[in-house]
Backbone atoms as SQL, in Angstrom:
CREATE TABLE atoms (id INTEGER PRIMARY KEY, chain TEXT, resi INTEGER, resn TEXT, atom TEXT, x REAL, y REAL, z REAL);
INSERT INTO atoms VALUES
  (1, 'A', 1, 'UNK', 'N', -3.616, -111.103, 57.969),
  (2, 'A', 1, 'UNK', 'CA', -2.830, -111.996, 57.135),
  (3, 'A', 1, 'UNK', 'C', -1.373, -111.923, 57.582),
  (4, 'A', 2, 'UNK', 'N', -0.705, -113.021, 57.505),
  (5, 'A', 2, 'UNK', 'CA', 0.708, -113.041, 57.859),
  (6, 'A', 2, 'UNK', 'C', 1.551, -112.972, 56.599),
  (7, 'A', 3, 'UNK', 'N', 2.854, -112.792, 56.781),
  (8, 'A', 3, 'UNK', 'CA', 3.744, -112.723, 55.630),
  (9, 'A', 3, 'UNK', 'C', 3.876, -114.074, 54.948),
  (10, 'A', 4, 'UNK', 'N', 3.312, -115.130, 55.534),
  (11, 'A', 4, 'UNK', 'CA', 3.331, -116.439, 54.896),
  (12, 'A', 4, 'UNK', 'C', 2.069, -116.664, 54.059),
  (13, 'A', 5, 'UNK', 'N', 1.260, -115.644, 53.896),
  (14, 'A', 5, 'UNK', 'CA', 0.049, -115.747, 53.101),
  (15, 'A', 5, 'UNK', 'C', 0.408, -116.037, 51.651),
  (16, 'A', 6, 'UNK', 'N', -0.313, -116.954, 51.049),
  (17, 'A', 6, 'UNK', 'CA', -0.167, -117.235, 49.622),
  (18, 'A', 6, 'UNK', 'C', -1.107, -116.281, 48.892),
  (19, 'A', 7, 'UNK', 'N', -0.566, -115.152, 48.449),
  (20, 'A', 7, 'UNK', 'CA', -1.398, -114.122, 47.839),
  (21, 'A', 7, 'UNK', 'C', -1.977, -114.560, 46.497),
  (22, 'A', 8, 'UNK', 'N', -1.286, -115.440, 45.791),
  (23, 'A', 8, 'UNK', 'CA', -1.848, -115.965, 44.539),
  (24, 'A', 8, 'UNK', 'C', -3.092, -116.787, 44.836),
  (25, 'A', 9, 'UNK', 'N', -3.030, -117.628, 45.866),
  (26, 'A', 9, 'UNK', 'CA', -4.190, -118.431, 46.257),
  (27, 'A', 9, 'UNK', 'C', -5.315, -117.527, 46.762),
  (28, 'A', 10, 'UNK', 'N', -4.939, -116.500, 47.511),
  (29, 'A', 10, 'UNK', 'CA', -5.947, -115.566, 48.026),
  (30, 'A', 10, 'UNK', 'C', -6.699, -114.892, 46.882),
  (31, 'A', 11, 'UNK', 'N', -5.974, -114.410, 45.878),
  (32, 'A', 11, 'UNK', 'CA', -6.649, -113.730, 44.766),
  (33, 'A', 11, 'UNK', 'C', -7.477, -114.707, 43.935),
  (34, 'A', 12, 'UNK', 'N', -7.013, -115.953, 43.799),
  (35, 'A', 12, 'UNK', 'CA', -7.827, -116.966, 43.100),
  (36, 'A', 12, 'UNK', 'C', -9.130, -117.213, 43.856),
  (37, 'A', 13, 'UNK', 'N', -9.034, -117.312, 45.185),
  (38, 'A', 13, 'UNK', 'CA', -10.227, -117.546, 46.007),
  (39, 'A', 13, 'UNK', 'C', -11.198, -116.377, 45.894),
  (40, 'A', 14, 'UNK', 'N', -10.673, -115.166, 45.980),
  (41, 'A', 14, 'UNK', 'CA', -11.539, -113.987, 45.870),
  (42, 'A', 14, 'UNK', 'C', -12.195, -113.940, 44.494),
  (43, 'A', 15, 'UNK', 'N', -11.416, -114.211, 43.446),
  (44, 'A', 15, 'UNK', 'CA', -11.974, -114.210, 42.087),
  (45, 'A', 15, 'UNK', 'C', -13.099, -115.228, 41.968),
  (46, 'A', 16, 'UNK', 'N', -12.886, -116.405, 42.542),
  (47, 'A', 16, 'UNK', 'CA', -13.938, -117.425, 42.518),
  (48, 'A', 16, 'UNK', 'C', -15.180, -116.975, 43.258),
  (49, 'A', 17, 'UNK', 'N', -14.992, -116.349, 44.400),
  (50, 'A', 17, 'UNK', 'CA', -16.137, -115.865, 45.166),
  (51, 'A', 17, 'UNK', 'C', -16.862, -114.738, 44.440),
  (52, 'A', 18, 'UNK', 'N', -16.111, -113.920, 43.703),
  (53, 'A', 18, 'UNK', 'CA', -16.746, -112.826, 42.962),
  (54, 'A', 18, 'UNK', 'C', -17.591, -113.341, 41.807),
  (55, 'A', 19, 'UNK', 'N', -17.302, -114.550, 41.335),
  (56, 'A', 19, 'UNK', 'CA', -18.087, -115.090, 40.221),
  (57, 'A', 19, 'UNK', 'C', -19.559, -115.212, 40.602),
  (58, 'A', 20, 'UNK', 'N', -19.828, -115.493, 41.873),
  (59, 'A', 20, 'UNK', 'CA', -21.218, -115.550, 42.330),
  (60, 'A', 20, 'UNK', 'C', -21.891, -114.179, 42.195),
  (61, 'A', 21, 'UNK', 'N', -21.135, -113.129, 42.511),
  (62, 'A', 21, 'UNK', 'CA', -21.687, -111.780, 42.375),
  (63, 'A', 21, 'UNK', 'C', -21.876, -111.408, 40.910),
  (64, 'A', 22, 'UNK', 'N', -20.971, -111.876, 40.044),
  (65, 'A', 22, 'UNK', 'CA', -21.131, -111.604, 38.608),
  (66, 'A', 22, 'UNK', 'C', -22.433, -112.206, 38.091),
  (67, 'A', 23, 'UNK', 'N', -22.819, -113.358, 38.655),
  (68, 'A', 23, 'UNK', 'CA', -24.058, -114.017, 38.247),
  (69, 'A', 23, 'UNK', 'C', -25.278, -113.325, 38.851),
  (70, 'A', 24, 'UNK', 'N', -25.201, -113.032, 40.140),
  (71, 'A', 24, 'UNK', 'CA', -26.382, -112.476, 40.818),
  (72, 'A', 24, 'UNK', 'C', -26.524, -110.964, 40.656),
  (73, 'A', 25, 'UNK', 'N', -25.399, -110.260, 40.424),
  (74, 'A', 25, 'UNK', 'CA', -25.418, -108.801, 40.310),
  (75, 'A', 25, 'UNK', 'C', -24.629, -108.357, 39.071),
  (76, 'A', 26, 'UNK', 'N', -25.029, -108.787, 37.882),
  (77, 'A', 26, 'UNK', 'CA', -24.203, -108.531, 36.694),
  (78, 'A', 26, 'UNK', 'C', -24.014, -107.052, 36.388),
  (79, 'A', 27, 'UNK', 'N', -25.035, -106.242, 36.573),
  (80, 'A', 27, 'UNK', 'CA', -24.884, -104.819, 36.237),
  (81, 'A', 27, 'UNK', 'C', -23.892, -104.122, 37.165),
  (82, 'A', 28, 'UNK', 'N', -23.955, -104.437, 38.447),
  (83, 'A', 28, 'UNK', 'CA', -23.024, -103.839, 39.406),
  (84, 'A', 28, 'UNK', 'C', -21.595, -104.269, 39.087),
  (85, 'A', 29, 'UNK', 'N', -21.413, -105.560, 38.842),
  (86, 'A', 29, 'UNK', 'CA', -20.067, -106.070, 38.579),
  (87, 'A', 29, 'UNK', 'C', -19.517, -105.552, 37.251),
  (88, 'A', 30, 'UNK', 'N', -20.365, -105.442, 36.225),
  (89, 'A', 30, 'UNK', 'CA', -19.929, -104.869, 34.949),
  (90, 'A', 30, 'UNK', 'C', -19.556, -103.399, 35.124),
  (91, 'A', 31, 'UNK', 'N', -20.339, -102.692, 35.924),
  (92, 'A', 31, 'UNK', 'CA', -20.046, -101.283, 36.192),
  (93, 'A', 31, 'UNK', 'C', -18.729, -101.112, 36.942),
  (94, 'A', 32, 'UNK', 'N', -18.497, -101.959, 37.931),
  (95, 'A', 32, 'UNK', 'CA', -17.251, -101.890, 38.688),
  (96, 'A', 32, 'UNK', 'C', -16.065, -102.203, 37.785),
  (97, 'A', 33, 'UNK', 'N', -16.215, -103.224, 36.951),
  (98, 'A', 33, 'UNK', 'CA', -15.143, -103.600, 36.029),
  (99, 'A', 33, 'UNK', 'C', -14.838, -102.469, 35.050),
  (100, 'A', 34, 'UNK', 'N', -15.880, -101.849, 34.522),
  (101, 'A', 34, 'UNK', 'CA', -15.685, -100.729, 33.583),
  (102, 'A', 34, 'UNK', 'C', -14.996, -99.559, 34.279),
  (103, 'A', 35, 'UNK', 'N', -15.377, -99.281, 35.514),
  (104, 'A', 35, 'UNK', 'CA', -14.752, -98.198, 36.259),
  (105, 'A', 35, 'UNK', 'C', -13.268, -98.494, 36.481),
  (106, 'A', 36, 'UNK', 'N', -12.954, -99.722, 36.857),
  (107, 'A', 36, 'UNK', 'CA', -11.564, -100.103, 37.076),
  (108, 'A', 36, 'UNK', 'C', -10.735, -99.972, 35.811),
  (109, 'A', 37, 'UNK', 'N', -11.264, -100.441, 34.691),
  (110, 'A', 37, 'UNK', 'CA', -10.532, -100.340, 33.418),
  (111, 'A', 37, 'UNK', 'C', -10.294, -98.882, 33.047),
  (112, 'A', 38, 'UNK', 'N', -11.310, -98.057, 33.229),
  (113, 'A', 38, 'UNK', 'CA', -11.169, -96.635, 32.890),
  (114, 'A', 38, 'UNK', 'C', -10.173, -95.953, 33.820),
  (115, 'A', 39, 'UNK', 'N', -10.251, -96.244, 35.109),
  (116, 'A', 39, 'UNK', 'CA', -9.363, -95.595, 36.075),
  (117, 'A', 39, 'UNK', 'C', -7.908, -96.008, 35.877),
  (118, 'A', 40, 'UNK', 'N', -7.668, -97.263, 35.501),
  (119, 'A', 40, 'UNK', 'CA', -6.305, -97.771, 35.387),
  (120, 'A', 40, 'UNK', 'C', -5.703, -97.604, 33.991),
  (121, 'A', 41, 'UNK', 'N', -6.493, -97.151, 33.039),
  (122, 'A', 41, 'UNK', 'CA', -5.970, -96.959, 31.679),
  (123, 'A', 41, 'UNK', 'C', -4.929, -95.845, 31.671),
  (124, 'A', 42, 'UNK', 'N', -3.903, -96.045, 30.857),
  (125, 'A', 42, 'UNK', 'CA', -2.860, -95.026, 30.737),
  (126, 'A', 42, 'UNK', 'C', -3.456, -93.737, 30.200),
  (127, 'A', 43, 'UNK', 'N', -3.023, -92.649, 30.758),
  (128, 'A', 43, 'UNK', 'CA', -3.444, -91.312, 30.334),
  (129, 'A', 43, 'UNK', 'C', -2.320, -90.369, 30.691),
  (130, 'A', 44, 'UNK', 'N', -2.627, -89.310, 31.402),
  (131, 'A', 44, 'UNK', 'CA', -1.582, -88.402, 31.865),
  (132, 'A', 44, 'UNK', 'C', -0.634, -89.131, 32.826),
  (133, 'A', 45, 'UNK', 'N', -1.157, -90.151, 33.509),
  (134, 'A', 45, 'UNK', 'CA', -0.360, -91.009, 34.397),
  (135, 'A', 45, 'UNK', 'C', -0.344, -92.400, 33.767),
  (136, 'A', 46, 'UNK', 'N', 0.837, -93.008, 33.675),
  (137, 'A', 46, 'UNK', 'CA', 0.934, -94.328, 33.050),
  (138, 'A', 46, 'UNK', 'C', 0.312, -95.403, 33.950),
  (139, 'A', 47, 'UNK', 'N', 0.000, -96.547, 33.338),
  (140, 'A', 47, 'UNK', 'CA', -0.698, -97.628, 34.032),
  (141, 'A', 47, 'UNK', 'C', 0.084, -98.143, 35.238),
  (142, 'A', 48, 'UNK', 'N', 1.411, -98.255, 35.126),
  (143, 'A', 48, 'UNK', 'CA', 2.205, -98.762, 36.249),
  (144, 'A', 48, 'UNK', 'C', 2.119, -97.816, 37.442),
  (145, 'A', 49, 'UNK', 'N', 2.206, -96.523, 37.182),
  (146, 'A', 49, 'UNK', 'CA', 2.119, -95.552, 38.276),
  (147, 'A', 49, 'UNK', 'C', 0.748, -95.635, 38.946),
  (148, 'A', 50, 'UNK', 'N', -0.296, -95.803, 38.135),
  (149, 'A', 50, 'UNK', 'CA', -1.642, -95.943, 38.705),
  (150, 'A', 50, 'UNK', 'C', -1.747, -97.186, 39.579),
  (151, 'A', 51, 'UNK', 'N', -1.111, -98.280, 39.159),
  (152, 'A', 51, 'UNK', 'CA', -1.126, -99.496, 39.978),
  (153, 'A', 51, 'UNK', 'C', -0.329, -99.302, 41.267),
  (154, 'A', 52, 'UNK', 'N', 0.773, -98.555, 41.201),
  (155, 'A', 52, 'UNK', 'CA', 1.527, -98.244, 42.417),
  (156, 'A', 52, 'UNK', 'C', 0.665, -97.442, 43.390),
  (157, 'A', 53, 'UNK', 'N', -0.079, -96.476, 42.869),
  (158, 'A', 53, 'UNK', 'CA', -0.994, -95.690, 43.707),
  (159, 'A', 53, 'UNK', 'C', -2.041, -96.613, 44.326),
  (160, 'A', 54, 'UNK', 'N', -2.604, -97.511, 43.514),
  (161, 'A', 54, 'UNK', 'CA', -3.626, -98.436, 44.014),
  (162, 'A', 54, 'UNK', 'C', -3.054, -99.334, 45.114),
  (163, 'A', 55, 'UNK', 'N', -1.817, -99.784, 44.947),
  (164, 'A', 55, 'UNK', 'CA', -1.191, -100.599, 45.987),
  (165, 'A', 55, 'UNK', 'C', -1.045, -99.797, 47.272),
  (166, 'A', 56, 'UNK', 'N', -0.588, -98.560, 47.162),
  (167, 'A', 56, 'UNK', 'CA', -0.445, -97.715, 48.352),
  (168, 'A', 56, 'UNK', 'C', -1.765, -97.520, 49.072),
  (169, 'A', 57, 'UNK', 'N', -2.824, -97.311, 48.321),
  (170, 'A', 57, 'UNK', 'CA', -4.152, -97.153, 48.926),
  (171, 'A', 57, 'UNK', 'C', -4.605, -98.477, 49.537),
  (172, 'A', 58, 'UNK', 'N', -4.343, -99.590, 48.852),
  (173, 'A', 58, 'UNK', 'CA', -4.709, -100.900, 49.398),
  (174, 'A', 58, 'UNK', 'C', -4.025, -101.175, 50.723),
  (175, 'A', 59, 'UNK', 'N', -2.750, -100.790, 50.830),
  (176, 'A', 59, 'UNK', 'CA', -2.012, -100.948, 52.089),
  (177, 'A', 59, 'UNK', 'C', -2.635, -100.054, 53.159),
  (178, 'A', 60, 'UNK', 'N', -2.869, -98.784, 52.828),
  (179, 'A', 60, 'UNK', 'CA', -3.436, -97.842, 53.800),
  (180, 'A', 60, 'UNK', 'C', -4.834, -98.273, 54.245),
  (181, 'A', 61, 'UNK', 'N', -5.592, -98.904, 53.324),
  (182, 'A', 61, 'UNK', 'CA', -6.952, -99.357, 53.647),
  (183, 'A', 61, 'UNK', 'C', -6.952, -100.741, 54.303),
  (184, 'A', 62, 'UNK', 'N', -5.758, -101.362, 54.408),
  (185, 'A', 62, 'UNK', 'CA', -5.602, -102.670, 55.038),
  (186, 'A', 62, 'UNK', 'C', -6.414, -103.745, 54.314),
  (187, 'A', 63, 'UNK', 'N', -6.248, -103.791, 52.995),
  (188, 'A', 63, 'UNK', 'CA', -7.005, -104.710, 52.142),
  (189, 'A', 63, 'UNK', 'C', -6.070, -105.761, 51.543),
  (190, 'A', 64, 'UNK', 'N', -6.088, -106.967, 52.115),
  (191, 'A', 64, 'UNK', 'CA', -5.216, -108.038, 51.635),
  (192, 'A', 64, 'UNK', 'C', -5.490, -108.393, 50.174),
  (193, 'A', 65, 'UNK', 'N', -6.750, -108.446, 49.790),
  (194, 'A', 65, 'UNK', 'CA', -7.082, -108.744, 48.401),
  (195, 'A', 65, 'UNK', 'C', -6.537, -107.688, 47.458),
  (196, 'A', 66, 'UNK', 'N', -6.651, -106.427, 47.858),
  (197, 'A', 66, 'UNK', 'CA', -6.107, -105.336, 47.039),
  (198, 'A', 66, 'UNK', 'C', -4.603, -105.497, 46.877),
  (199, 'A', 67, 'UNK', 'N', -3.919, -105.837, 47.960),
  (200, 'A', 67, 'UNK', 'CA', -2.472, -106.049, 47.909),
  (201, 'A', 67, 'UNK', 'C', -2.158, -107.170, 46.924),
  (202, 'A', 68, 'UNK', 'N', -2.881, -108.264, 47.008),
  (203, 'A', 68, 'UNK', 'CA', -2.649, -109.390, 46.109),
  (204, 'A', 68, 'UNK', 'C', -2.855, -109.035, 44.653),
  (205, 'A', 69, 'UNK', 'N', -3.997, -108.440, 44.333),
  (206, 'A', 69, 'UNK', 'CA', -4.304, -108.116, 42.942),
  (207, 'A', 69, 'UNK', 'C', -3.357, -107.060, 42.371),
  (208, 'A', 70, 'UNK', 'N', -3.057, -106.020, 43.150),
  (209, 'A', 70, 'UNK', 'CA', -2.225, -104.938, 42.612),
  (210, 'A', 70, 'UNK', 'C', -0.747, -105.317, 42.525),
  (211, 'A', 71, 'UNK', 'N', -0.251, -106.162, 43.423),
  (212, 'A', 71, 'UNK', 'CA', 1.136, -106.615, 43.258),
  (213, 'A', 71, 'UNK', 'C', 1.265, -107.520, 42.038),
  (214, 'A', 72, 'UNK', 'N', 0.255, -108.338, 41.769),
  (215, 'A', 72, 'UNK', 'CA', 0.288, -109.172, 40.566),
  (216, 'A', 72, 'UNK', 'C', 0.272, -108.296, 39.306),
  (217, 'A', 73, 'UNK', 'N', -0.558, -107.262, 39.311),
  (218, 'A', 73, 'UNK', 'CA', -0.602, -106.349, 38.168),
  (219, 'A', 73, 'UNK', 'C', 0.736, -105.631, 38.004),
  (220, 'A', 74, 'UNK', 'N', 1.332, -105.222, 39.110),
  (221, 'A', 74, 'UNK', 'CA', 2.625, -104.532, 39.042),
  (222, 'A', 74, 'UNK', 'C', 3.718, -105.450, 38.489),
  (223, 'A', 75, 'UNK', 'N', 3.690, -106.708, 38.867),
  (224, 'A', 75, 'UNK', 'CA', 4.669, -107.657, 38.324),
  (225, 'A', 75, 'UNK', 'C', 4.481, -107.780, 36.812),
  (226, 'A', 76, 'UNK', 'N', 3.228, -107.868, 36.356),
  (227, 'A', 76, 'UNK', 'CA', 2.956, -107.950, 34.906),
  (228, 'A', 76, 'UNK', 'C', 3.410, -106.698, 34.175),
  (229, 'A', 77, 'UNK', 'N', 3.308, -105.553, 34.837),
  (230, 'A', 77, 'UNK', 'CA', 3.663, -104.273, 34.215),
  (231, 'A', 77, 'UNK', 'C', 5.164, -103.976, 34.319),
  (232, 'A', 78, 'UNK', 'N', 5.917, -104.861, 34.931),
  (233, 'A', 78, 'UNK', 'CA', 7.364, -104.678, 35.002),
  (234, 'A', 78, 'UNK', 'C', 7.842, -103.754, 36.101),
  (235, 'A', 79, 'UNK', 'N', 7.036, -103.562, 37.136),
  (236, 'A', 79, 'UNK', 'CA', 7.472, -102.726, 38.261),
  (237, 'A', 79, 'UNK', 'C', 8.697, -103.368, 38.910),
  (238, 'A', 80, 'UNK', 'N', 9.564, -102.540, 39.405),
  (239, 'A', 80, 'UNK', 'CA', 10.735, -103.054, 40.107),
  (240, 'A', 80, 'UNK', 'C', 10.447, -103.140, 41.600),
  (241, 'A', 81, 'UNK', 'N', 11.242, -103.924, 42.263),
  (242, 'A', 81, 'UNK', 'CA', 11.140, -104.038, 43.721),
  (243, 'A', 81, 'UNK', 'C', 11.350, -102.666, 44.357),
  (244, 'A', 82, 'UNK', 'N', 12.289, -101.886, 43.829),
  (245, 'A', 82, 'UNK', 'CA', 12.562, -100.547, 44.374),
  (246, 'A', 82, 'UNK', 'C', 11.337, -99.649, 44.236),
  (247, 'A', 83, 'UNK', 'N', 10.651, -99.700, 43.103),
  (248, 'A', 83, 'UNK', 'CA', 9.442, -98.882, 42.916),
  (249, 'A', 83, 'UNK', 'C', 8.353, -99.278, 43.905),
  (250, 'A', 84, 'UNK', 'N', 8.169, -100.580, 44.072),
  (251, 'A', 84, 'UNK', 'CA', 7.159, -101.065, 45.019),
  (252, 'A', 84, 'UNK', 'C', 7.531, -100.639, 46.436),
  (253, 'A', 85, 'UNK', 'N', 8.792, -100.800, 46.813),
  (254, 'A', 85, 'UNK', 'CA', 9.205, -100.447, 48.174),
  (255, 'A', 85, 'UNK', 'C', 9.068, -98.939, 48.434),
  (256, 'A', 86, 'UNK', 'N', 9.387, -98.103, 47.458),
  (257, 'A', 86, 'UNK', 'CA', 9.204, -96.654, 47.646),
  (258, 'A', 86, 'UNK', 'C', 7.729, -96.310, 47.814),
  (259, 'A', 87, 'UNK', 'N', 6.878, -96.977, 47.035),
  (260, 'A', 87, 'UNK', 'CA', 5.433, -96.768, 47.173),
  (261, 'A', 87, 'UNK', 'C', 4.978, -97.167, 48.575),
  (262, 'A', 88, 'UNK', 'N', 5.486, -98.300, 49.058),
  (263, 'A', 88, 'UNK', 'CA', 5.116, -98.765, 50.399),
  (264, 'A', 88, 'UNK', 'C', 5.613, -97.812, 51.476),
  (265, 'A', 89, 'UNK', 'N', 6.767, -97.189, 51.255),
  (266, 'A', 89, 'UNK', 'CA', 7.275, -96.210, 52.219),
  (267, 'A', 89, 'UNK', 'C', 6.308, -95.032, 52.346),
  (268, 'A', 90, 'UNK', 'N', 5.767, -94.578, 51.230),
  (269, 'A', 90, 'UNK', 'CA', 4.783, -93.478, 51.269),
  (270, 'A', 90, 'UNK', 'C', 3.510, -93.933, 51.988),
  (271, 'A', 91, 'UNK', 'N', 3.071, -95.165, 51.711),
  (272, 'A', 91, 'UNK', 'CA', 1.870, -95.682, 52.382),
  (273, 'A', 91, 'UNK', 'C', 2.083, -95.754, 53.887),
  (274, 'A', 92, 'UNK', 'N', 3.272, -96.167, 54.324),
  (275, 'A', 92, 'UNK', 'CA', 3.579, -96.235, 55.757),
  (276, 'A', 92, 'UNK', 'C', 3.633, -94.830, 56.344),
  (277, 'A', 93, 'UNK', 'N', 4.267, -93.914, 55.628),
  (278, 'A', 93, 'UNK', 'CA', 4.323, -92.517, 56.084),
  (279, 'A', 93, 'UNK', 'C', 2.912, -91.978, 56.310),
  (280, 'A', 94, 'UNK', 'N', 2.009, -92.250, 55.390),
  (281, 'A', 94, 'UNK', 'CA', 0.650, -91.723, 55.483),
  (282, 'A', 94, 'UNK', 'C', -0.229, -92.512, 56.454),
  (283, 'A', 95, 'UNK', 'N', 0.074, -93.807, 56.646),
  (284, 'A', 95, 'UNK', 'CA', -0.806, -94.655, 57.442),
  (285, 'A', 95, 'UNK', 'C', -0.263, -95.125, 58.770),
  (286, 'A', 96, 'UNK', 'N', 1.007, -94.826, 59.081),
  (287, 'A', 96, 'UNK', 'CA', 1.573, -95.191, 60.371),
  (288, 'A', 96, 'UNK', 'C', 1.798, -96.682, 60.555),
  (289, 'A', 97, 'UNK', 'N', 1.811, -97.093, 61.819),
  (290, 'A', 97, 'UNK', 'CA', 2.113, -98.473, 62.189),
  (291, 'A', 97, 'UNK', 'C', 1.221, -99.510, 61.529),
  (292, 'A', 98, 'UNK', 'N', -0.105, -99.322, 61.519),
  (293, 'A', 98, 'UNK', 'CA', -0.944, -100.328, 60.856),
  (294, 'A', 98, 'UNK', 'C', -0.591, -100.488, 59.374),
  (295, 'A', 99, 'UNK', 'N', -0.281, -99.389, 58.708),
  (296, 'A', 99, 'UNK', 'CA', 0.110, -99.485, 57.298),
  (297, 'A', 99, 'UNK', 'C', 1.429, -100.233, 57.157),
  (298, 'A', 100, 'UNK', 'N', 2.342, -100.090, 58.130),
  (299, 'A', 100, 'UNK', 'CA', 3.608, -100.807, 58.082),
  (300, 'A', 100, 'UNK', 'C', 3.380, -102.313, 58.093),
  (301, 'A', 101, 'UNK', 'N', 2.429, -102.778, 58.896),
  (302, 'A', 101, 'UNK', 'CA', 2.143, -104.212, 58.952),
  (303, 'A', 101, 'UNK', 'C', 1.664, -104.713, 57.588),
  (304, 'A', 102, 'UNK', 'N', 0.814, -103.951, 56.925),
  (305, 'A', 102, 'UNK', 'CA', 0.302, -104.341, 55.611),
  (306, 'A', 102, 'UNK', 'C', 1.355, -104.135, 54.530),
  (307, 'A', 103, 'UNK', 'N', 2.238, -103.165, 54.706),
  (308, 'A', 103, 'UNK', 'CA', 3.336, -102.977, 53.757),
  (309, 'A', 103, 'UNK', 'C', 4.248, -104.206, 53.774),
  (310, 'A', 104, 'UNK', 'N', 4.486, -104.762, 54.954),
  (311, 'A', 104, 'UNK', 'CA', 5.300, -105.983, 55.045),
  (312, 'A', 104, 'UNK', 'C', 4.632, -107.117, 54.283),
  (313, 'A', 105, 'UNK', 'N', 3.313, -107.221, 54.373),
  (314, 'A', 105, 'UNK', 'CA', 2.591, -108.232, 53.605),
  (315, 'A', 105, 'UNK', 'C', 2.691, -107.953, 52.111),
  (316, 'A', 106, 'UNK', 'N', 2.683, -106.686, 51.726),
  (317, 'A', 106, 'UNK', 'CA', 2.797, -106.333, 50.314),
  (318, 'A', 106, 'UNK', 'C', 4.166, -106.712, 49.759),
  (319, 'A', 107, 'UNK', 'N', 5.216, -106.615, 50.581),
  (320, 'A', 107, 'UNK', 'CA', 6.545, -107.067, 50.166),
  (321, 'A', 107, 'UNK', 'C', 6.475, -108.557, 49.819),
  (322, 'A', 108, 'UNK', 'N', 5.862, -109.341, 50.689),
  (323, 'A', 108, 'UNK', 'CA', 5.734, -110.780, 50.441),
  (324, 'A', 108, 'UNK', 'C', 4.887, -111.041, 49.201),
  (325, 'A', 109, 'UNK', 'N', 3.821, -110.287, 49.021),
  (326, 'A', 109, 'UNK', 'CA', 2.947, -110.483, 47.853),
  (327, 'A', 109, 'UNK', 'C', 3.684, -110.179, 46.563),
  (328, 'A', 110, 'UNK', 'N', 4.480, -109.094, 46.537),
  (329, 'A', 110, 'UNK', 'CA', 5.230, -108.761, 45.321),
  (330, 'A', 110, 'UNK', 'C', 6.299, -109.811, 45.061),
  (331, 'A', 111, 'UNK', 'N', 6.950, -110.292, 46.100),
  (332, 'A', 111, 'UNK', 'CA', 7.958, -111.340, 45.932),
  (333, 'A', 111, 'UNK', 'C', 7.332, -112.613, 45.367),
  (334, 'A', 112, 'UNK', 'N', 6.080, -112.905, 45.739),
  (335, 'A', 112, 'UNK', 'CA', 5.379, -114.052, 45.170),
  (336, 'A', 112, 'UNK', 'C', 5.012, -113.799, 43.709),
  (337, 'A', 113, 'UNK', 'N', 4.627, -112.565, 43.391),
  (338, 'A', 113, 'UNK', 'CA', 4.203, -112.232, 42.031),
  (339, 'A', 113, 'UNK', 'C', 5.392, -112.079, 41.094),
  (340, 'A', 114, 'UNK', 'N', 6.528, -111.628, 41.589),
  (341, 'A', 114, 'UNK', 'CA', 7.735, -111.400, 40.783),
  (342, 'A', 114, 'UNK', 'C', 8.919, -112.075, 41.464),
  (343, 'A', 115, 'UNK', 'N', 8.924, -113.402, 41.508),
  (344, 'A', 115, 'UNK', 'CA', 9.980, -114.105, 42.260),
  (345, 'A', 115, 'UNK', 'C', 11.384, -113.842, 41.755),
  (346, 'A', 116, 'UNK', 'N', 11.514, -113.456, 40.489),
  (347, 'A', 116, 'UNK', 'CA', 12.846, -113.167, 39.961),
  (348, 'A', 116, 'UNK', 'C', 13.474, -111.948, 40.608),
  (349, 'A', 117, 'UNK', 'N', 12.672, -111.107, 41.261),
  (350, 'A', 117, 'UNK', 'CA', 13.191, -109.921, 41.913),
  (351, 'A', 117, 'UNK', 'C', 13.383, -110.100, 43.419),
  (352, 'A', 118, 'UNK', 'N', 12.883, -111.214, 43.961),
  (353, 'A', 118, 'UNK', 'CA', 12.998, -111.438, 45.400),
  (354, 'A', 118, 'UNK', 'C', 14.471, -111.623, 45.776),
  (355, 'A', 119, 'UNK', 'N', 14.841, -111.144, 46.953),
  (356, 'A', 119, 'UNK', 'CA', 16.238, -111.325, 47.370),
  (357, 'A', 119, 'UNK', 'C', 16.556, -112.805, 47.562),
  (358, 'A', 120, 'UNK', 'N', 17.780, -113.162, 47.289),
  (359, 'A', 120, 'UNK', 'CA', 18.226, -114.541, 47.474),
  (360, 'A', 120, 'UNK', 'C', 18.255, -114.864, 48.955),
  (361, 'A', 121, 'UNK', 'N', 17.812, -116.050, 49.292),
  (362, 'A', 121, 'UNK', 'CA', 17.838, -116.514, 50.682),
  (363, 'A', 121, 'UNK', 'C', 19.171, -117.195, 50.908),
  (364, 'A', 122, 'UNK', 'N', 19.886, -116.762, 51.968),
  (365, 'A', 122, 'UNK', 'CA', 21.203, -117.364, 52.209),
  (366, 'A', 122, 'UNK', 'C', 21.121, -118.485, 53.201);
């Protein structure tokens, strides 16, 4: 994916494609959904921090869909650009050059999800 990827469109497309799996594999999809809700629920670690961790793993795993979904969740949870960028720095540290390429895409995805935080274009 390039930095010109429309991550909102990507996540809509993935969600639409997953609807087929919800129909054909309802128990698996319900189980996955329940696991996600349980894992991301606030506990000893707050929900925003858990989403930051998920974004870092998505970058390290080179998962464009993960980047799209988790940046959208982070925007809803009020994550700042600085928090996202620090998380991406850790992902790059742990994942090297390939993670850097996906971290750049995650910057674009967060800017799409939270446009009020994107830097002004001069």
